C-alpha positions in Angstrom: -28.1 -7.4 25.2 -25.3 -10.1 24.1 -22.2 -9.7 25.3 -19.4 -8.8 22.7 -16.7 -11.2 22.6 -13.2 -10.2 21.4 -11.7 -13.5 19.7 -7.7 -14.2 20.1 -5.8 -12.8 16.8 -4.8 -16.3 15.9 -8.5 -17.7 15.0 -9.2 -14.8 13.2 -6.1 -15.0 11.2 -7.1 -18.6 10.3 -10.8 -17.3 9.2 -8.9 -14.7 7.4 -7.0 -17.3 5.6 -10.1 -19.5 4.7 -9.6 -22.1 7.4 -6.3 -22.9 6.1 -4.3 -23.4 9.5 -0.8 -23.0 8.6 -1.6 -19.9 6.3 -3.6 -18.5 9.3 -0.4 -19.0 11.9 1.9 -17.7 9.2 -0.5 -14.4 8.9 -0.4 -14.1 12.6 3.2 -14.1 12.8 3.3 -11.4 10.3 1.0 -9.1 12.1 3.0 -9.8 15.5 6.3 -8.8 13.7 4.6 -6.1 11.5 5.2 -3.0 14.1 8.9 -4.3 14.5 9.5 -3.9 10.5 12.7 -1.8 9.8 13.7 -3.4 6.4 14.3 -0.9 3.9 13.2 -1.7 0.0 14.6 1.3 -2.2 11.8 0.7 -4.9 8.8 0.4 -2.3 7.6 2.7 0.5 6.2 1.4 3.8 7.5 -0.6 6.9 8.8 -3.9 6.0 9.8 -7.1 7.4 12.0 -9.2 5.9 13.1 -13.1 7.0 14.2 -16.0 5.1 11.9 -18.8 4.6 13.7 -21.1 7.1 13.2 -18.2 9.7 9.5 -17.8 8.8 8.8 -21.7 9.1 10.3 -21.8 12.6 8.3 -18.9 13.9 4.9 -20.3 12.7 5.8 -24.0 14.0 6.8 -22.2 17.7 3.3 -20.2 17.6 1.1 -23.5 17.1 
C-alpha cells in the first residue's frame, strides 16, 4: 500500500497558481492570514483581510 503524503501548503498554492511562483506565494500568504480577517466591507458579507499592496509585497517576499 502506498504511503499517503501531505505536501506543504506553499507547493500546493504554487500548483494552484499554474506554476506561477509569486502568485503561489501570495496565495499562500492569503490562506495563512485568512482566519485572521476582520475587515468590514459594508456591501459584502464574509470575512475580509485588507492591506495595501506594499504590505502584501513585503509579506510575500518574507515567505520565499
